[in-house]
C-alpha positions, -999 to +999 in steps of 0.1 A: -079+023+196-072+015+160-050-012+150-032-010+120-008-031+099+014-018+074+033-037+049+068-026+033+069+000+061+108+000+071+113+033+048+096+056+025+057+060+025+049+030+044+074+050+074+063+082+072+027+066+071+035+043+105+048+076+120+018+096+112-007+073+124+012+066+157+014+102+163-025+103+158-029+080+184-031+043+166-016+012+175+004+004+144+024-027+141+053-024+113+058-051+087+087-054+060+103-084+043+141-075+058+140-083+098+174-061+101+156-031+085+124-035+096+136-039+136+156-011+133+128+011+116+103-002+143+126+007+171+132+040+162+093+048+159+086+026+191+064+001+176+064-035+169+078-054+141+063-081+124+083-096+091+061-103+062+072-112+028+039-106+006+053-127-023+058-159+003+031-177+016+047-191+043+058-157+053+022-139+053+006-165+072+034-166+098+026-129+102-008-137+106-005-159+135+023-134+151-005-105+148-035-125+161-010-140+190-004-103+199-028-081+189-060-104+184-072-083+155-063-056+129-088-024+123-066-013+090-045-031+066-026-010+043-012-027+012+021-007+012+050-031-003+057-025-038+086-027-065+094-006-095+098-022-127+133-027-143+146+007-158+153-006-195+140-003-225+099-018-235+115-037-261+138-055-237+113-065-210+107-100-204+081-121-190+105-126-158+102-090-152+068-086-157+060-117-133+083-103-106+068-067-107+034-082-105+039-109-080+048-079-053+025-053-066-010-070-072-006-107-064+007-100-028-022-078-021-043-107-030-023-129-006-021-106+022-061-092+020-068-127+017-048-140+049-058-112+071-096-110+066-103-132+096-083-107+116-102-077+098-136-092+104-128-090+142-132-055+138-158-035+143-151-012+113-128-033+095-107-013+064-079-024+035-060+006+020-042-002-016-013+021-022-017+025-058-003+053-079-015+080-110+008+060-132-021+035-131-048+058-145-056+061-180-065+096-175-037+110-161-010+094-181-030+109-208-028+143-197-001+166-208-002+182-180+004+162-156+038+144-148+025+108-152+023+114-189+060+121-191+067+089-177+069+053-196+069+026-173+048-005-188+049-030-162+048-005-132+018+013-147+001-015-153+004-033-122-009-003-103-039+001-128-045-037-118-042-024-082-070+001-085-094-020-104-086-049-078-097-024-052-128-014-069-139-052-075-130-061-035-150-034-026-179-049-039-169-084-031-165-075+004-195-054+015-184-057+051-147-041+047-142-007+035-117-011+009-101+022-010-070+030-030-045+060-022-023+075-048+005+092-032+015+114-058+048+121-073+070+119-046+108+119-037+117+083-023+138+053-031+113+037-056+116+067-081+157+078-071+143+105-047+128+124-081+095+135-068+084+173-065+063+164-031+079+151+001+070+122+015+049+136+043+028+149+013+033+116-007+011+099+027-014+124+031-041+105+008-028+074+029-035+091+062-069+104+050-079+070+044-065+054+073-084+081+094-118+087+083-151+075+095-169+044+081-193+064+068-168+080+040-171+051+017-157+025+001-144+015-036-125+050-039-093+062-053-080+092-041-050+115-038-042+141-012-065+164-029-095+145-033-107+118-058-084+107-088-098+102-125-092+066-135 
């Protein structure tokens, strides 16, 4: 049975991904930073909760030890935890703002992925899925027919471009692990004030595809619910 660990899974895309993968028969471990919200979400889905703050080394190390003691391995790591940038004019953005966004959205993936490699390598077919965004795509943010071109969010977009590049680099550097990125699309979640045009279920289609496809599907890809994403 596939064992999947999802970060930032107490709500939104992470929660819906946990629900769908559980319904498909996977053993899902629900990760979240807030213990109360995490436990509540896990109880609602009948899952085990593991606290993880992707910005904190001690928390990540403890999460690895917890899963090693209980599950023994993971087959799929879904790096879903992420934050939006401060909603302020570009000229008011500060270095501290940038550091906060990058610490969660990109440094967090490096921290978590590195820490979980030993547990992933106990799997016959390990996979890492990074939740990126079309907002980090040069092609989509310059296409006037796409909603991504209408939104200005320098720090969030830059962080997600970094997530996609990190994905392609990890795919080359870790040939024994399948590493891919998912673009949920313009989905109504807390991250955007529920203004997205897609439902949260539609927003998890790409993630679920990557989490359920065969190992032969390939590595180093960036997909949305309809297929490959231009980047």
